[in-house]
Legacy VTK file of the C-alpha trace (Angstrom):
# vtk DataFile Version 3.0
C-alpha trace
ASCII
DATASET POLYDATA
POINTS 233 float
37.004 30.146 -80.899
37.592 26.418 -80.582
34.668 24.215 -81.564
33.516 21.140 -79.657
34.926 18.910 -82.382
38.308 20.586 -82.176
38.296 20.248 -78.377
37.553 16.574 -78.733
40.367 16.150 -81.255
42.792 17.923 -78.920
41.622 15.767 -76.024
42.349 12.565 -77.826
45.700 13.893 -78.963
46.811 14.126 -75.296
48.766 11.271 -73.839
46.715 8.404 -72.349
47.797 9.041 -68.723
46.736 12.694 -68.928
43.386 11.734 -70.442
42.736 9.285 -67.553
43.521 11.967 -64.954
41.155 14.369 -66.691
38.342 11.787 -66.727
38.922 11.070 -63.023
38.608 14.761 -62.176
35.437 15.024 -64.219
33.905 12.017 -62.469
34.765 13.444 -59.040
33.125 16.747 -59.911
30.024 15.144 -61.404
29.202 12.740 -58.500
27.830 15.441 -56.108
25.875 16.963 -58.951
24.331 13.641 -59.835
23.515 12.882 -56.174
21.851 16.263 -55.767
19.874 15.758 -58.920
18.734 12.346 -57.673
17.646 13.634 -54.269
15.740 16.643 -55.561
12.635 14.637 -56.601
12.540 12.923 -53.183
12.834 16.235 -51.386
10.126 17.633 -53.571
7.891 14.668 -52.722
8.413 14.981 -48.880
5.242 16.474 -47.509
5.687 18.405 -44.237
3.253 17.790 -41.369
0.049 19.686 -41.741
-0.967 22.220 -39.128
-3.791 19.948 -37.939
-1.415 17.004 -37.457
1.045 19.106 -35.499
-1.775 20.451 -33.300
-2.971 16.913 -32.652
0.526 15.842 -31.615
0.846 18.808 -29.266
-2.533 18.044 -27.677
-1.618 14.385 -27.191
1.723 15.369 -25.676
-0.025 17.696 -23.231
-2.481 14.934 -22.249
0.285 12.398 -21.710
2.258 14.936 -19.687
-0.724 15.571 -17.400
-1.267 11.816 -16.963
2.412 11.336 -16.174
2.349 14.089 -13.540
-0.639 12.381 -11.898
1.156 9.027 -11.860
4.332 10.609 -10.473
2.317 12.213 -7.669
0.748 8.836 -6.965
4.189 7.272 -6.795
5.290 9.928 -4.292
2.297 9.026 -2.127
3.223 5.331 -2.273
6.795 6.166 -1.293
5.492 8.152 1.689
3.172 5.293 2.694
5.979 2.743 2.487
8.235 5.026 4.504
5.582 5.369 7.187
5.114 1.601 7.435
8.832 0.903 7.538
9.561 3.585 10.119
6.754 2.300 12.340
7.058 -1.439 11.851
10.758 -2.005 11.116
11.766 -1.725 14.757
11.181 -5.114 16.318
11.983 -3.993 19.862
9.496 -1.130 19.756
6.796 -3.298 18.167
7.212 -5.972 20.844
7.206 -3.401 23.647
4.093 -1.628 22.325
2.296 -4.962 21.938
3.090 -5.944 25.521
1.981 -2.555 26.815
-1.290 -2.829 24.910
-1.861 -6.314 26.304
-1.102 -5.223 29.849
-3.535 -2.335 29.570
-6.299 -4.872 28.973
-5.144 -7.769 31.128
-4.366 -5.822 34.308
-7.933 -4.552 34.915
-9.297 -8.000 34.111
-6.946 -9.602 36.605
-8.138 -7.169 39.236
-11.760 -7.966 38.380
-11.392 -11.757 38.584
-8.990 -11.840 41.548
-10.083 -13.339 44.835
-12.434 -10.875 46.524
-12.351 -8.840 43.328
-15.212 -7.202 41.482
-16.736 -10.463 40.220
-16.663 -12.080 43.658
-18.327 -9.015 45.157
-21.030 -9.158 42.504
-22.007 -12.679 43.629
-21.995 -11.677 47.280
-24.196 -8.652 46.580
-26.638 -10.716 44.541
-27.049 -13.316 47.290
-27.298 -10.699 50.045
-30.082 -8.935 48.145
-32.157 -12.139 48.052
-31.581 -13.142 51.700
-32.167 -9.624 53.000
-35.427 -9.359 51.072
-36.645 -12.704 52.378
-35.906 -11.626 55.963
-37.752 -8.339 55.439
-40.809 -10.110 54.014
-40.945 -12.497 56.945
-41.455 -9.485 59.275
-43.636 -7.419 56.961
-47.138 -6.989 58.441
-48.648 -5.517 55.289
-49.397 -9.009 54.009
-51.551 -11.804 55.306
-49.792 -14.891 56.650
-50.630 -16.755 53.419
-49.262 -13.915 51.233
-46.097 -13.695 53.307
-45.571 -17.429 53.026
-45.910 -17.364 49.252
-43.452 -14.443 49.007
-40.994 -16.121 51.382
-41.206 -19.342 49.347
-40.539 -17.360 46.162
-37.473 -15.794 47.727
-36.272 -19.194 48.951
-36.286 -20.362 45.344
-34.348 -17.232 44.248
-31.834 -17.642 47.069
-31.171 -21.214 45.968
-30.872 -20.186 42.297
-28.579 -17.272 43.195
-26.361 -19.555 45.262
-26.110 -22.006 42.354
-25.390 -19.195 39.901
-22.694 -17.857 42.201
-21.088 -21.293 42.356
-20.914 -21.444 38.549
-19.604 -17.902 38.442
-16.892 -18.783 40.956
-15.762 -21.723 38.830
-15.616 -19.529 35.724
-13.798 -16.792 37.646
-11.135 -19.147 38.970
-10.621 -20.696 35.541
-10.343 -17.321 33.838
-7.993 -16.053 36.541
-5.605 -18.955 35.912
-5.687 -18.273 32.172
-4.966 -14.590 32.715
-1.947 -15.463 34.829
-0.717 -17.772 32.073
-1.305 -15.134 29.443
0.611 -12.654 31.530
3.631 -14.958 31.630
3.527 -15.260 27.808
3.615 -11.539 27.094
7.226 -11.599 25.859
6.410 -14.365 23.397
3.340 -12.454 22.232
5.476 -9.364 21.673
8.025 -11.258 19.572
5.379 -12.776 17.331
3.889 -9.328 16.886
7.318 -8.132 15.713
7.445 -11.004 13.198
4.014 -10.027 11.856
5.143 -6.408 11.593
8.135 -7.471 9.513
5.764 -9.181 7.089
3.995 -5.844 6.662
7.360 -4.213 5.939
8.162 -6.823 3.280
4.778 -6.294 1.626
5.273 -2.514 1.616
8.695 -2.872 -0.033
7.365 -5.233 -2.695
4.425 -2.952 -3.449
6.802 0.006 -3.783
9.035 -1.976 -6.148
6.036 -2.754 -8.354
4.995 0.906 -8.362
8.507 2.037 -9.334
8.697 -0.441 -12.212
5.272 0.511 -13.530
6.023 4.234 -13.338
9.382 3.692 -15.063
7.494 2.305 -18.056
5.243 5.377 -18.042
8.229 7.728 -17.979
10.013 5.808 -20.751
6.947 5.925 -22.988
6.512 9.649 -22.404
10.153 10.341 -23.275
9.768 8.371 -26.509
6.652 10.397 -27.369
8.424 13.625 -26.514
11.454 12.859 -28.665
9.247 11.949 -31.620
7.072 15.064 -31.394
6.887 17.075 -34.611
8.427 14.370 -36.783
LINES 1 234
233 0 1 2 3 4 5 6 7 8 9 10 11 12 13 14 15 16 17 18 19 20 21 22 23 24 25 26 27 28 29 30 31 32 33 34 35 36 37 38 39 40 41 42 43 44 45 46 47 48 49 50 51 52 53 54 55 56 57 58 59 60 61 62 63 64 65 66 67 68 69 70 71 72 73 74 75 76 77 78 79 80 81 82 83 84 85 86 87 88 89 90 91 92 93 94 95 96 97 98 99 100 101 102 103 104 105 106 107 108 109 110 111 112 113 114 115 116 117 118 119 120 121 122 123 124 125 126 127 128 129 130 131 132 133 134 135 136 137 138 139 140 141 142 143 144 145 146 147 148 149 150 151 152 153 154 155 156 157 158 159 160 161 162 163 164 165 166 167 168 169 170 171 172 173 174 175 176 177 178 179 180 181 182 183 184 185 186 187 188 189 190 191 192 193 194 195 196 197 198 199 200 201 202 203 204 205 206 207 208 209 210 211 212 213 214 215 216 217 218 219 220 221 222 223 224 225 226 227 228 229 230 231 232
């Protein structure tokens, strides 16, 4: 059997080129072995996650998932709200028409009330008639002494005068208000258009609020994905 010394002697007897090739082969074979030997201590030192740490990660992941679901549901509600606002307000013609109809529903009865010989005028007439009729009745009422009748008639004279004055003020206010109602009625188209402008502002606000909600929820989703991908590591 050849000894190590004899092998060495034979090795050095080989030509130089052959010895270089042999050394190259030996180096190539030894590199993986050396790398494995170097990595073994590091692998031995790597401590896997404990059971408690893994359980904590799982619990945190479950909590974050539940929070994310809640935020996603909230986002869906905001989308629905924005859709409702846009569908209702983003139609200028309808908004203007509805505004005019609402105004007419209020103005028309008021116009009827303040019109000449309307409800307000009849109120004044009724008030004055009540006072004059009562004065006339007292003047013929025999239940009272002449002195008592005179005092009652004088009291009603004062009320008749006050009622007449009040009616005059009421008539001025009625005529003034009637003119304003007619003017307001002629401006209904302008009122409707400004209502449509205001409605568009609501639409813009709804869109901006929805944009903010989407951006905020995107951050939540991104953070959850990062947590999910790092779970167990």
